[in-house]
C-alpha positions, 0 to 999 in steps of 0.5 A: 499495468499501474493501477492507482485507487484514488479518493477523498471526501465528496467535494474534496476534488477528485474528478479534478485530480483525475481529469489532470492525471488523465491529461497527463495520460492516464486512463481514467475509471471514475466510479461516479460515471460508472455508477450512474451507468449501472442505474439507468433506465433499464438496468439491472440496478435501477430495477433493484433500486425500486424494489429496495427504495419504492417507486418514488425515487424515480422521476416521471420520465423513469430516469432516477431521481437521485435526490430522492434516493439520498435522502432515503439512503443515507438517512442510516447505516441500514439503509447506506448498506442496502444501497451500497450492497446493490450498486458496488457489485454492479459498479465493480463488474463494469470496472473490471470489463473496463481495465481489462480492455485497456494496454498492459503499459497503461497508467489506471487511476480508478477514481472510487469514492468509498475506496476507504469505506469499502475496503478496497485500498490494499488492491492497489500498488498506490492509493492517493487521497486528495484532501480539503478541509471539511468547511470547504467541501461544504462550501463547494457542495452547497455553493457550485453543486446547489446542495442543500446543506443539511444534505450535504452534512449528512453526506460527508459525515456518512464517508470515511473521516480524515484519519481513517483516509491518512491511514490508507494514503501513500500520497495525500494532496491538499486541494484546500487551495486553487485549482492551479495549486492543485494542478502543479501538485499534480504534475510533480506527482505524475512526474516523479512518482507515478511515471517512474513507478509505472517504468519501473514496474513494466520492466520489473525493476525496483526502486533503489535507495542509497545507502544513506542513514536517516533519523528515525521517521515516526511515520515509519510504522504506519507505513509499514502498516499499510504494506503489510495490508497490502502484502496480506491482501495480495498473498490472501492464505498463502501468507502465514503472516506478514511481518515489518522487520529490520531496522525501521521497525525499531522505535526512534533508530536511525536507518536507511529509509528502506522499509523491510518486510518478511512474508512467513510461508509453508515452502519456497513452492509457495513463494515462488506462487506469490511471484505475479500476485506481488507483482501485481502490487507493485513488488517485482521478484529481484532474486531467485535464492538467497544471497547468502547461498548465491555466493560460492562461499555459501557453507562458510557464510552460514556456518559463521552463524551457525555450525550446525545449519543446513545452508538450505534452510537459509534459502529466500525469495526476495521482492521489492517496491517498484515504487520510488516514493517508498522503497521496500525490501519483501523477503519471503521465507519458509516458517520456522527456518532460522533466517525467518526466526532470526529476522523476528527475533533480531528487530526484538532483540534490538528493541529490548537492548539499548547496548546492542542498539548502540553497537549496531549503529555504530557499526552501520555508520562505520559501514555507512562512511565506506560506502559511498552511498552504494548499497552492496559494499554497505551490506558487505561492511556489516557482514561481520558484525551479525554471527556474533550477534546471531548468537547473542540474540539467540542467548537472550531469547534463551533466558528471556523466553522469546517466541516469535 
C-alpha cells in the first residue's frame, strides 16, 4: 500500500486534487469529511466541543454551528489548540479504521488539512502539496464559499506558511490557474510518479537511476532533510543517528542524482528489525549483506582499506527508495564500525579539501564515460581509488582532531 499525504492551505484546491486522484483509482481518505463525521449530533466529539466552547456553538436542531465554533476556536492559539486536541484524536482513529479496510495494493490519498501543523508529514512515503497564492485563495473563500473576508484571512493566517509547506513537500502542485491546468498536472504526477512508486513498492523493488553525473542541485540538502525526518520517524529509538552522506552531501559538487543516507544502529539485528518500518515509508530492502563481503574476494577487498580490518565489521544492510522521483540509497551500519565511521568522514574530508574533491570528480567522470549509464561498472571503475582515499582521509582526521 502506498500512502500519500495531501495538504495545502484552505482554498488551495485539496478537494479538487483528491477528486482527480480518485478518478484515477486512488482511495481518498478526506480529513474534512471525517472531521464532520466525528462531531455529528450524538457523538463524543460534539459533546466535547460543547463542554469546551459552550452550548452557543449549536444550531437549534442540535447540530454544530461551524461559523460560531470557528469564531471562538480561531481567535487565538490556545483556543485553536483546544479544538485540535478534541478533534484530531477522533479523526485519527476513524482514518485508521478506513485504511485498515482497503486492499493491500491500494494507493491511499489522505487529504489532511493540517498535515504540516500536526507534524504528520514524515509518516508518509510521499507528501503532495497543492498551492495557490494567498489572494487567489482568499477570493475563492469569499466568492465561492461565502465566507466573510475577515474570517477567511484569519483561517489562512492560522495555518502553516508556504515556507513550512515547501519544507515537507515531495511534490508541489500549483493550482493558481484554471481547473483544467490542475487536472493536467495531477494526471502527469499520477501516471509518472505515483503509479510507478506504488508498483515498485508492491514488488519491493527500488527506483533505479542512471550512472550519470549532473551539476550540483541546490535543493539536495532540503530533500535530504525531508528524508532524514522520514527515516527518523520510521526508525524511532532504534536509529542512533541518521545522516546525509555521499557526494550529494558535499556543496557544489557534481554527482549522480541519487541521495545517500546512513542510519546508524547498535547492531545488525536492529538493522533487520527496520525492514518493515522502512518498507512502509517507501524504502524496500535490496541487499541482505554488504556488497563488499557478498563477493568471494571480500577479504582482499577489505584489506585494501585496512590490513588489520575484520571483514565482518564491513557488513551493512541496504534499502533504497521505490520512488522514481527521488532515487535514494539507505545504508544501515553499526555505530563505531569502520564502514559507518568512513561514510561520515568521507563527506567531511571532501568538504574540507578542494584537491580531494577535484581528484574524486575526475575519477567519477572517467568512470561515467566507461559505464554507459550502468551503475555496476560505474561503481567498479571507482573502486581502485577508494583505498588510497581511505588512508588519506583518516590521516586528515587524525591531524585535525575530526570526530564523527
